[in-house]
C-alpha positions, 0 to 999 in steps of 0.5 A: 812768865812761869806758871805756878801750879796749885801743887807747887803752892801747897808744897811751898806752904807745907815747907814753910810750916815745917820750918816753923814747926820742926823744932816741936816735931823733933821734940816728939822724936826726942821724947821717944829717944828719952823713953826708948834709948835710955838703956833701962831694963824696961818701960812701964805702961805710962811710958809705953802709952806716951811713946805710942802716942808720939809715934802715932802723931809722927807717923801722920805728920812726917809724911805730910811734910815730905819725910816718907821714910820717917813716917814709915819708921814712926808707924813701925814704932807705933805698931811695935809699941802696941804689943809691948808688955810693961817692963819687958826688956826684950823689944827694947833693942828693936825699939831703940834701933827704930828710933835711931833710924828715925832720927837719922832720916830727918834733917837737923833743926835749923836756927829758924826752927828754934823760934816760936812757931807762927800761930795759924789760927784766925786772929780776932782783935778786941778793942777795949779799955777793960783789961780783964775782959781782954785777958779772959777772951784771950784765955778762952779763945784757943779752945774755939780755934781762934786767938785774941789780941786785946788793945786800946784803939791806937794799939789796935790800929797798929796791930791791924796794920801789921796783920789783917785780923779775921774779925774785930770786936769793939767794946764801946762801953767806955768813953775814951778813944771813941772817935779813934774806935769809930774810925778803926771800924770804918777803915776795916769794914771798908777793906776788900774783903771787909773785916767783920765787926761786932760791937759790945755795948750797953743799953745806954750805948744803943744810940750809937747803932746807926752811926756804927752800922753806917761805918760797917758794924755787922752786929751788936752784943749786950755786955751781959753776955759771958766770955764764952757767949761773946766768943761763940758769937765771934765764931758764928760771925767768922762762919758767915764771913766765910761766904760760899767757901766750904767750912771744914771742921777738922778735929785732930789732937796733933797741931802739926797735922792741923797746920798742914790741913790749913795749908792744903785746904786754904789753897783749895778755897775751903775755910778751915776751923780746927779743934785739938780738944775733942771734948769741946767738939759739940760746942764748936760744931754748933757754933761753926755749923760746918759743911764737912767734918774731918775727924782723926781716927785715934785721939785720947779721951774721945775717939773719932769713931765715938764723935762720928756716932754721936753726930749720926745719932743727932737728927740735925747733923745726921746728913753732915758729910764725915771724913776720917784721917787715919794712919791705920787703913787696915780692914778692921779700921776701915770697917769701924769707920764706915760702921760708925756712919762715915762717908769716906776716909783718907790715909795719913800722911796727907796727900793734898790733891787726894784730900781736896778732890775727895772733899770737893766730890763729897760736897758736890754730891751733898749740895745736889741732894740738899738742893733737892731736899730743902728747896720747893721746886715751884718757887725755888725757896726753902721748903717747910722742913728747911724753913723749920730748921732755920727758924729753930736755929734763929730761936736758939740764937735769939734766946742765947743772946737775949735778942728779939726775933721778928717773923713776917708772914706774907699772904697773897690777896685774892690768889684763889681768884687767879687760879679760878679765872686764869687756871693753875698754870698761871697761878704757878707762874705767879708763885714762881715770880714771887719766889724770884722777887723774894730771892732778890730782895732778901739775902737769906 
């Protein structure tokens, strides 16, 4: 039997993504052609900036999909466009020649490329009779790196048969199709691995909690929550459902690079959350709480350097591992990256084994340091600093979703007598055993 390597799996996945996205990528090349091969006496500043942005994206994405020559030509275009003065005709012949060479270095679009590219973002199926709610969730979901499809229960069942959803949000405020909804929750929650389920209900509907919990529902949301709050809760559920996989938040304004990252990182066992709009960075960071941050260096409106500095200036995120993706690995760019507080960088085009090796190395070191910093060495439980961090997080969530928060304080009766009678070594053994029991009894 033939052995398929991880590199072969990634190469196959990248080839499939190219087939889906090549029409849009070649559309960027066409934009460059329209601007720079138009035979005009010069280009204005807006056209120059647009052309430079398209060349920057192509330089990062083409090499990742295996077109090294095209990536180099796009990078030369980007660098030349940085120096062009508005309406200066002198560099146009050279720019035009580079665009022509870039076009010739790429394959012609195939008929399949004309189809709409498949959406790689996690699918959240919403089961509701409220069409307006479904439409609002679908409109806002892309800003959180998700896509939403809203159905009535029979439609949702058919949809889930066609594509396994990443999560299910069930609206139980209506009475229609209640039995079908319960059956769908039970079916998806019993899959291996189970599909996470959230239930939207009213106070009057809380009597259904026991039945839904038995069927596998993982959480209940009150219908007073806004659309944004509902999506935030879904994002948190997806993050928890990621289990032990490292959650990587990747911020890049090029969707083609994000699609390539998904292929590379998912094969390595990482969970990827993607974000194209850096202006939504802070909300997504708070909701996903990633184990590693992957930033593009050059983005419009907010640069990766600015985001990194903001992260490092917040005590909650100051130790979060930050890596950069950059098409420019010159000395000045590298100096800026590390001066902003980043841990590492990877040059575009993305080389899968290099990226995954750097991420794994970084996460192993972080796991070691966090274990030392967050864990009480005697009991193996979270120490005071880590406990305070977790409690602060839970208080914020309880306040955001108007949910109760319970806190239990355990006291060991007559523990001083153990120390006095048997010595502190035995007392330590008692505490160590208690830590083991608590770790076995509670999931957190």
